[in-house]
N, C-alpha and C positions, 0 to 999 in steps of 0.2 A: 550726761551723755544718752545720749537716746538710742534704746536697744530697736533691734528691727528684728520681729519674730520670724522664726524658720517658715518658710512658705509665702512670706511677705514683701521678698528684696524688688526694690525698683531699680534695682541693676540691670537686669537681664529682661530685654523686651522682647515678646513673643510675638509670633505672627495674629495670635487671638484667634478668636472664634469667625466663624464664616457668618457672613452676612449676602451676599448675592453671587449668581451665577447665571453667565451668559456664552454664546459661541459668537465668534467672529471668524469666517471662513472654516479653516481646521485647528483653528486656535479656541480654547477655552479658557476663559477669562474667570476669576474669583475674587471677590473682595472681600478681605477679612478684616477685622477690627482695626490693626496695624498696619498691613501689608494688601500687596496687591500680587496678585499670581497667574500665572499663563501657563498653561498644560499645554505641549504641545506634541502629537504624537508625529514621530521623526520617520517611521518605520513601522512595521509590524510587531518588532521587538526592541524599539527604543521610544523612549519618553523622554522630553525635554522639561525640566522643571525650572521654571524663572520665579524670583520671588524676591521683591523690591519693598522697603519702605514706603508707605504714603508720604507723596511729596517729593519721593526720589522717580525718575523716568528712567525706564529700562533703556538700557544703550543695545544696539542695532547690531554692531560689528564684531566678528570674530576672525583671527587668524587662522584657527586652526581647524576650521570647520569647511571642508571641500565641498559638501552637497548641501542641495536643498532638501525641505520635507518632501516625503511620497507622499503620494495620495492613498489615503490610509482610510480602510474601513474602521471606523469605531462604532461600536455599542453603547450608548450611555443609559445609565439607569441612577435614579435619584430617588432617594428617600430623605425621611426627615432626618436621619442621622450621617447619610453618606452620599457618596457620589461614585459609580464606578464605570471607568472607562475601559472597554474588553476589544482587544485588537486578536489578530489570527494567533499572534505569538506571544499575548502578554496581559498584562491585567495591573491595571491602576486604580487601588481605591482610596478615597480621600476622604477621610473623617470629619465630619464639620465641627463638633464642637469639644476640644479646641482642634484647629485645622492641622492636620497629622496624615502624613503618607505610608500608604503599605503598597509594596511593589509584589507581583505574583508573576507563575510563568504560566506557559498554555494550559497545563493542565489543574492550576489553581493552586500551587502548592506557594508557602510564601517563601519569597528569597529576600526580601528586605523591608525593614518599617522603621518609621521613626521612632525614637525615644519618647515614651507617652507625656512625660510630664515638659519636656521641653522642645522636641521638635526641631524648627529653626527660628533663630533668636538671634537677636543682636547686642554687644555691650560697647556702646557707643557707636563707633562705624565699623566695627568688627563684626562679621555674620558666620554664625557655623549652623550646620546642619549637625543632629546627633541620632545616631542609628541605635535602635538596641543590639547587643551584641546577641547572635543564635548561638545555640548549644553546638560546641565544637568547632565556631567556627575558624575559619584561616583565612588569610588575606595575601595575595600576590600581585605584583607589578611596581607600580611608581617609577618605572623607567630605571635611571642612573642612580639607584640607591644602596650605599652598603648595607649590610647586614646579611641576616638568613633570607633564602626562599620564602619562608612563611615569615610574614612582618608582624604576625599576634604578639601582643606586649610591647610595640616599639611605635615611635611618634618620628616623623619625618618634616621636613620645611623645605618647600621649593622656594629658593632663591639665589639663581645661578654665580655660583661664586669660584671666582679663581683661584685655586688652595694647591700650591705648589708641594708635592711629595706628601700628599694626605694621609692621614693614617686609614686605615681599613674600617674604623669605625666613624668615618669621618662624615659630618651630613650639614649642610647640605655641600654638595659641589657644582659641578659644569653645567648640569642640564637640568631641565624641569617638564616633568610629563607627569601632570596630576591626573592619570586613571589607575584603577586597580580592580582585581576581580574578588569578590568575595565568594568561597567556598563553605557549603555546609550541606549534611542530610542528603549527600548525591544530589545537590545542585549546584547552581552557580549563577553569577549574575557580575553585571558590570557598573561602575559609576566613573563618571569623566565630570570632573568640577572644572568647568570652564571657565577661569579667573585668574587672569596674568597677575596679579598684586602677589605680595608675599602669602603664601599658604602654607597652612598646617593640617599635616592627616595624622589621625592618632588611632589606632587600633586596639583599644582597651589599654592604651598606654596608663599607668599609675591608678587606673581605675577597672572594676569588674561589671561597670554599666553598658558602656556603651563605645561605640567608635566616632569619631566626629571628622570633619574636613571643615576650615575655617579659613576666611580671608580678612585681612587687615582692612580693606576696604573694597568698595565695588559691589555688586549685586550678586545674589546666590543664584549661579546658573548652572545646573547640575543637569547630565545625560544619566537613564539607567538602561541598562541593557540586559534581556534574557536573552538564553538559548540553551539550547540541548547539551552544549558541551562546551568547555573553555575556547576551541577552533572557530564555533559558530560567532564567541561573542567578540573575539580577535578579529574575524571577518566583519562581524558588524562596525565596530571600532574606527578601523583601518578605510572602511567604505566611507565612512563621517568624515576623517581626517585627511583621507588619502594614503597612496600606496607610492612608493618609489617606482620612477621608470626603470627601463633596463640600463643597469651599468654598462660602461664600456668592458669590455672583455680584459683588455689588460690590467683594467683595475684590480681584476680578481687573482692576479699574480701575485709573487711576494713583491715586496716593497721594500727597501731599505732606506733607513733615513739617520742622518746625525745632525745634533747640534754643534757645529756646520761643517759640511764640506766646502771647502775652497782654498785655492783658488781653482781655475777651471782645469789643471791638470789633477788635482785629486777627485775630481769628479769624472774624469775620463779614466783615472787610472782604476778607480773604485769599479767602475764598468768592466774595466778588462780583466781585473782580477776575478768577477763573477764569471765571465765568460770560460777564461783561462783554467779554472777551476772546476768549471761543467756543474756548475750550482747555478740553477733557473733563478731567474730575476728580472721583472719587469718594469720595475719602476726605482728611480732615483729620486730624493728630495733635494731641495734646497732652503734651508733656514734663513733666519733674518741677515745673516750677514754677504747674503748675495747682492744685498741694495747699499746703493750710496748715502751711510747715514742714518741706517734703518728706515729710509721714505719710501714708505709704497710706492710700486710705479716706476721704481727707478732700478737701474743695474748697478753694480761698485766699476767703476770706470777702470781700477787695475786689477782687480779680482777677475771680473769678467769682461775683458776688453770686447769681443764678440760673443755676446751670448747666442746669436742665430747660428754660426757655425758650429758651436757646442751641442746645439739641439741636433743640428742635422748629423751631426757624426754619431750621436747617441740612438737617434733613429736609426740610423743606417746600421746600427751593432743591436737594433730590437729594445731599445729603452725607450720608456716616455719618462717626464721629468715632471714633476708637482712641485709649482713652490709656494711660499706662504707670502699670506697678505694679511697685515694686520690693520683695523679700523682706524686705530692715533693715526692723524694727519699733521706732520710736522707744520708748528706755525712758524712760517720762514717765508716772508717776502723773496720772490722769487723762484719760490719752488711752486712748479706747475698745477698741481694738484690741491695744494692750499687757496695758493690765489684764485683758480677758478670755483672751488667749492664756497670763499668768502663773498666773491663777487654775484655769486648766485643766491647765497643765504641758506647754504644745504647742511650747515652744521646744527649740532645740537645748542641753544642757548638757554640762558638764566630768565626769568620771569620779566627782566627790563629788556631785553632783548639783546644782553651783552652776551658774547660766545662764550662757552664753557669751554675752558681749557684744561686738562690733567696731563700728568707726569707718566708717560709711557717710556719703550724703548727707544724714540727721536728724540726726547724730551718733552717741552710741553707741547703738546697736541690738542686739534681739535676734532669733532667727532663726528662723522657722517649721520644724518638721522635716516637710519632705513627704513622707518615709519613712513615714508614719504614717497609715495611712486616717480617723482620727478628725480631725487637722491640714488634711487635704485637703478634706474637709468644712467645717470650720470655715474655710477660708481661702474656698471657694465662697459660704458664707452672707455673708461680710462684704465681698463683692463687689456686693451689694444697692446697696452706697453708689454706685455707679457704674452701674449696671444701672437703677435706679428713675429713673434721670434721661433715659435713652435710650440710653446706650451699649451695643455690640453689637460693637466692638471692643477687645482687650486686647493690649498689648506689656509683653512681662517681658523686664525688664533687669536689670543684675548677680545675674544668677541663675548664677553658676558655682560657688558663690556668691562674690561679690567683697568685700572688706573693704580697708580704705585700710592698707597695707603689704603685701597682696599675699600672705599668708601665714597660713593659718588653723593653729591649735593641731591636729596631725593626731590628737592624743588626745580632742579633742571626740566625743560619741557621739550617734549617730541610732538610730531604731528600727528600721529597716530590716525593714519589716513582720512585727517580733518576733523575727527572726533576730540584732540588733544591729549594729553597724559603727561602728567609728572612722571620720573624716574620710578616713582613706587609700580606704576601701572607699567612700565614700558622695558624694565629690566628685562625680565623673564623670557620678552618675545626680541629683543635686540639682537641677539646672536643668529637666531631664526630668521630673521628680516636681513642678515647678511647674507647668509647660507642662499637666501633667494635670489639676492642680488645676484652674487656669483653665479650660480647655477645660470638665471637667465641671459647675465651679460655673455657667459662662456657660450651658452646654445646659440646666442645669436653672432659672435665672433665665429664661431666655429664652423659655421655654415654648414649645417646639417649633421657635422659630428657630435657626439654625446659626451660631454664633457663631465669629467670627474670632481666633484667638491667633497671635500671632509672639514666637518667641524668640531669644535669644543663646545659651546655652547647652543643651546636650544631649546624648543618648547614643540608641544603635541603637532605634528603636523610637519616637522623638520624633516622626515624619510621622503617627501616629495622632491627634495632638492641635494640632500646631501647624505654622504656617509659619516659616523658619529665614533670616535675615539675617547677612550676613557682620561684622558687626559695625563697630567706629570704624576707618573705611579711611581713605587719605588721597588728595585732590585731585589725581593723577598719574596719567600717561598707565598706567604700569606697574602701577599698582593697579587701573587699569580692565581690563585684561587679565586680572589675577591674580585679579577679582573673578568674571568668566567661567568661568576655570579650577575656582574653587571651587565655583561652583554645579553646574557640569556633574560634579565628582567628586562632591559629595552625592546627585547624580541616581543616580550609579553604587551608592550605599550606601541607597536607597531613599527618600531626602529630596527630592522632587519639585517641593516648592512652596517654593522658595529663590530669594534675590535680592541684590541689595548696594545700598548709600546712591550712586543717581546722584549724579554732580558730587563723590563724595567728603564725607566727614564732618569731618575735621581738613583744614585746609589751605582754601585759595579757589581755586576750578578757573575757567580763562580762559574766554573765550566758545566759543574752539574748542574745547576737551577739555567744556564743557558740551555743545555741541551734538553731539559725536560720542557722548558717554556716554547721552544720553538716547535717541538713535536705537539702541544697541545695549539700553537697558534696556528699551524698549519690545518687544524680543524675550527677556525675563527671564521667568519663571513669577511673579515676584514683583517689581512694579514701583512703586518709592517715590525722590523725591527727598528729600533729608535734608541737612543741615548745622549746625555747632555755635555755640553761643554766642559773640557778639563778631567773627562772621566775617561776610562780603557776604551780603546776600540771595541766596535758591537758586531762587527761583522762577523758570519759564520764563520770564517777562517779564523778568528781572532782569539780563539779560546782553546787550542791545539789541535793534532790532528784527527783524535777521536771524535770532539765535539764537529767539527768540519765534516765528517763523515755522516754523523748523525743527522746533521742539519741538513747535507745534501739529499740524505735519504728521505725525509719527511717532505721537504720542499720538492723535491719530482713524486712524491707520491701526491701530493696536492695538485700537481700539475695534469699528473695520470687521472686524477678523478677530477677532473675540469670538465668533462661532459654532464657528469652527475651534478657537478655543485652550480653551473649555469643553470641548468633545469630546474633547482632548487631556488635559486634567484627568479628564476622567471615564475615559479609557483608564487614566492613572494609578491611578485611586483602583479602580479592577476588578484590573488584572494589576500594578501597580506601577512601570511604565514611564515613564522621569521626563517631564517635558513638555519642557526642555533636556536634549537628547540628545548626549552625547560620540560621536564618531564614532567611538569604539572600539566602540559596542554595536553598529553594523550595519555596519562596516567593519574587523574586529576585527583582522586581520592582513596589513592595508595597512599596510607600513613607513611610508607618505608621512605618514599622519595623525597620528605622534608625532615629526615633525619640528618644531625651535621656529618654523619660519615656519608653520605648519598646525595647530599643538595648539591654538590657541584657537579654530579651527573648530568649528561644532556646529550638529545640528537642531533647529528650535523646532518640536515637532509632529513629526510622521514626514516632513513634504515640505519645509519651508524651510531651507533652506543658509544661515546667517549666519556672514559672514567678519568678524569684528571687525579693527579697526585702528586704530592710533595715530590723536591727533587731527593730528599734526604732520606726517605723511607724505603726500607729493603721488602717492605709488605705493605698490602693496601686490601681494605677493605670495599668489595665490589657489589652492588645490588642486581638483579636482572629482574624488571619488572616483568609484566603477563605477556605468555609467549614464548618462544624458544631463541636462543641465541647462540650463533657461529662466531667463536672466536676467530677474528678478522685475518691471522698469522697462522693458524693451526688449523682450523676447521673443526674444533672440539666444539661439540654441540651443548650448549648449557641449558637445563628446564628454568623459566621463569617464577617469578616470585620466591628467589630464593638467594641467599646472601652467602659470599664466598670471600676467603683468605686468600688472595693471589700473592706470588713473588713477583718483585716489580725492579728493575734497573732502569739507568740514564737511557738506553738503546732501545727500549720496548714501552711505548704507551700502551696501554689496557683499550683496545679496540673491539667491538664488537659488533654482529649484522645480525637484525631483525628475520627469521626465519620467513620465507617467502617472498622477500625483498630481491631486488634488481637493481644493480651498480654498473654505471655504466664507464669505462675507461677507454683511454686514447693512451699513443705511445708516449712516450717522455718527449719533453722540447724544453728549450731552455728559454724562449721569449714567445708569449702568444700573441705578439703583434708581428714577429719576423718569420716565426718556423711555422710551417704545416705538419699536424700529424700525421703519420701513415695513415692511408686510406681504410682500415680496418677498425671499426668500433668494437671493444672488446665489451660483454654483455654477460654479466656475473651473475648467476642465478641463484639463490640459496633456496635451499626447497624446503616447504612444508608449511607454508602460511597463505594467506590471504593478502593481496598488496594491490595498490593501483598509484602510478605515477604517470605525469604526463614528461614525455621525452621530447626538449625543445632543443634549439638551433637557431639564429639568426646570423647577421654577416658582424657583429660583435661591436660596431663602429658606428652605426648611423640610426637613424630612426624610420627606417623603411620598413620595419619589421610591423609599424603602425599601417604598413599599405600592403598588408598579407605577405612581406618577404619575409616569411620565417618557414620553418619545417619542424613539424609537432605530431606526435602519436602519443596517444593512452595505451601504456603496456599493463596488464593485469594477471595477476597469478592467483591461483587459488589451492586449494589442500590436495588436490588431485594432480597438483605437478603439471598442470595444464596453463601455459603462459601465452596470454591473447597479447597479437601487435596490434592495434587497431590501426586503420586506416591514415595514412599521413593528409595532414592538413596544409596549405600554405604554399607559398609559390617560389621557396627559395630550395634549391640544389644541397642536398648536405654534401658536408666535407668527405664523408665515409660512403665508401660502396658496397664495401661489405661486414658482415656480422660473424664477428667469433664468438660463440656463444659457451660459455663456461657452466660447468654443472658443478655446484657445491653440495654436496648430501653425503650423508652418512649410511646410505642405504646403495643396494647392491643394482645398479644400472642394466637392464637388458634390452632396450629399444628407445631411441630418440626418434621421434615422426615431425614431419613438418606438413602441415595440414593448411590447403587454402581453397576455401568454397568446398567444394565434393572431391577435389585432388587431395591425396594423400600418398607422402614419399618416406621411405625409410630413410634416415641420415646415419652415416658411418661415424662409430666414435674414434675420435684420435687421442692421442697423449703426446705430450711434450715437457720438458722439465719445466714447470709453469704453474708455481701455486705460490700464493703468499708465503714466504717462510720467514720463521721468527728472526730475527737480524741479528742477534745477540752472537758474539765472536766465542770461539773455545779462549777460556782463560788459561792465560800463561803467566806464573809468577815473575817472570822476568822482561815480558814483552806481550802487550794485548794488540795484536792485529787492528787494522780497519775495520769497522762494522761492516757487514756484508750487505749488499745492498737489497732492498725490500723486492721480492720477483715472485714469481709463482715455478711451482714445482710439481709434474707429474699430477695434472687434474685434466679430467675429460673435456673435452672440447668438440663442438659441430660447427661446421662454417656454412655460411646461404648468403646469397646476396641481400642487400639493404635496400628492400623493397619497398614501393610505394604502397603497396596494397597491404590488404589486412590479412593476416594470417596468423598460425596458431604453432605452437611448440610441444608436443605432448612427451614428457619423460615417462617410462615405466619401468 
């Protein structure tokens, strides 16, 4: 037997030593012993690194990337030992012998560096980059990954997987976003590994030497991001991979789903129950049973004989319908979608040209190749079967892609925009391109109206086309909290419009669990209740009168907060900041936020601190990060950087508002698309801090906002309780003509002054029964009356016109 000495292994093939360096345009080309390297400054704070073995060509195409490289000023310094690339925002140092990369911020502080011994290397076709673990380094991100907020010590696989009733430590599940943020020594940096093959990320798992990211095939192609804070890194990443456009306003309301509502009278009855019970709702769903034999782009002739009339009746009552679309096209001669797709050769095939078939809901099925432009257009054209009856929302499922057995042959082939690729290369982007096809098709067919698309699978950049939900979760407290972390983590990777099935899809929620879950779900970007076939009903009234009242309270509260929420969605569309924000964004280097007791807490928009807690716990631990925090219901003020044990029950979700913040509210409505709120905008000011937020309105349904048809203004506050309302921009007329300005403060108020330019006017303080009261009912051992509605009581306010001019409100 041959003995291989330590350090002499022939299995691991490194990049090797530096050989030559030259520049082509803004690309820097390095040749090493075993590999070729491209270094591309993408912006002042982003570097792209590409490494391929000699003899292998660089691929030129990425679905994830939405932008071309900027024109960047780069200072290049070469010595006998290294080459340094310096931009305004970052520095990349290449050590020559052997080839290694170190990454620094603008101040010259080390952010990330290759492991000195290994750097980038290959084991057969598998390529890996090893990064030295920094002292105290944490890792956040990777999107839809179970586990803790801090991913140190864990490893994860990116391989989109249909995983019914997945446990809370399952990996992988449905969606792959190979982007993470590293944190250490008061610094932060980002890494995006843009390789669509099955990839693995290890953050010091089973070793204390390095983190690494590897792909089973393809080139080493990754981006390094520098930034002064996590927010700036997210902004850079979403600039690179794209941001969502504004969703239709109705899609931000409450959405009710079941597997399945049928026939027509059950759908109409569900809608009627929401209206009769005064519970806001804007969306009902049709699952697979609306189709004829589960064939996409069909309607079941007995269950839904007149879908157009059904849709008209629903819209008359303020509802939109979202229908499910699965990619599997039943292999059936005479079925229009199959015959047309086969005739045009649009389905995924084997290398010998034979059509690939897998079994899904309709039986043996063909699969459209969404990595082909002609297929995407074809899919969009066939969506007329649902848009012609009035459908504006599309729920795409089973798009990992899924087939019974869960193991598609790796040799099946995809167009991949002319590059060609096997299942191994194409799987992780299949659902993403189905989302793209559905969005583009819906946008075309709806003729100026915004479509709503919801997807289960995707890849980096999917936020440009769809919202995401976390798949087939379970009715359990640990799943409820895991869903919160999944949504917050997706927000760190650019996917802002995300949510989970409230109440759990598999299993049956208890009344207490549903009550807690729907209160948390009201503070999720995407808000939908859903349950599977052959389980108990999961509508808000299905769990008894008490839970019905709690559900009504929190759904109404979400609708009251819609001006604030819609503005938060605008911020996300503008700069990529998520709506549900991990505390790691604003309080990155506070060790407490990563603690198991506090890692589920998050900000909803910039101001509302949400503290989820299990349904069975009578007490909860809450951590207040830096600043001051008002109890949402009582206005009790809590000092930051402090831990508290609080009493909880099913009726009260622990909510707090950051001092200095401004919240925007409207009157309650039961439908965002049918009812108009009262013309008074409530502005709630929580005194005592610095704050800036951009209030935003548009028509909520078209793309006219791209033509300046919007109403927006920046509102700021400071420690002196001066609230500045900036001048309005845009050509849209606000739905509100008055502002009622509420003051939340523990200090005595002697005067409120309205100031505009040189003009100043004292305002009269008013009081009315109007404060966010604790909705807990008095306990009676024999009967517990319904929960009181969430309202306001005895809070000072002033009123004035909703002017388009700049003005200030000064509280003293």
